[in-house]
N, C-alpha and C positions, 0 to 999 in steps of 0.2 A: 503494499499500500504506499502511496506517494505521501510523504509528510509535507504539511503546510509550513512554508517558511514565513513565520511571523514578522521577521524583519522586512521582508519584501511586501508583506500585506501592509504594515505601518508606513513604509514609503509610498505605497500606491494611495494611501489615505491622504498623505500630505503632499502630493504633486498638486501644483497649482495649473489651473486651466483659465482659459478666458472666454467669457461668454460677451458676445457682442451683439447689440440690437442696431440694425441698420434700416435706414429708409429705402424702401424698395425702388422708388423712382430714381433717386439721385445717388444711391449707394453711399450715403453719407451716415457715418457712425452717430447714433443717437445716444447710446448708453453702452458702456463697456464694464464689465464685472470680472474680477480676478477671484475664482472660486477653487475650493479644493473639495475633494469627496467628503472629507471630515466636516468642513464647515456646512456644506449641504445637509448632511446627516443630522448635525446638530440644529440646524435651522428648522428642518422639517419636524424634528421631534419637539423642539420648543414651540412650534405653531400647534401641533397635536395637543400638547399639554395644555396650552391655553384655551384652544377651542373647548376641550373637555372640561376645564375648570369654568369657562364662561357658560356653558351648558348647565353643568350642576348648580352654579350660582343663580342662574335664569330660574331654573325650577324651584330651587329651594327658597328663594326670597321673592317669590311672586305667586299670584294666585293660581298659577299653573299647577302647583303641587296638589290642588284638590281634584284634579282630572286623573291622578295616578290611582289605579285600583287599590282599595285597601286603606287609603289614606283619608282621613276626615278630621274634622274638629273634635277637640276633647269633648265637647257637650254631646255631639252626636255618638261617640264612642260611649260614654257612660250611659246615655240614653238608650243604646243598642243592649248593653250589659243588663240593664234594668228589665227591658223588655224580654230578653233571654230567661232571665230569673223567673219573672211572671209567667211565661209560657211553660216553662218546666214544671212550676208548681201546680198550675191549671191542669196539665197534663197527667200529674200524678193524681190530683183530685178526681178527674174523669176516669181513671183506672180503678180507683177505690169505689167510686159510685156504680161502675159496671160490675166490679166483684159483687157488691152488696145487692144489686138488683137481681143478677144471676142466682145468687142465694135465695132470695125471696121467691123467684120463680120456681126453683126446685121445690121449696117447701110448699108453695101453693099448688104446684101439679102433682105433688106426691112422689115425686122420682126421688125423693130423698132416702137413702138408705137408713134404716132404723139401727142407730147405734146408741148406746148408752154411755152415760157419762160415768166412768167407774174411777175416775180420779177422786181419792179421798181428800176432803179439804181439812187441812190442819189449822185450827183456830187457836190462838193463844188463850191461854186461861186467864180470866179477870180475877185479880185477887180482890177480896171485899176491902172497901175502903172503911177506914177508922175515923170517920168524921162525925 
């Protein structure tokens, strides 16, 4: 396998090139730039980081953040949590009522198996008071 010559790579990054912008009609130089590959990489990286930073700042410091799914105001989140708790408790109450009604239906229809309550009650003995 051919080894990468790091010294040659750094040398190519530092080689300078000339970018010339010319007028097409008169062939007159309008602007000339001296660039290297390293300066182009650094410039493009800087532009990319700035664009990402500006986009994040625009979203986080403007009302655009409310269009992000799952993001809302604190009041709406607390109201949503309260509604969720109420819904859960109402759902539990409905299940209890349905169990009760099923038991009443079984008793009224006579489909209830006859089972005797054979659990003995253990009542504490009351001691006579000395008043």
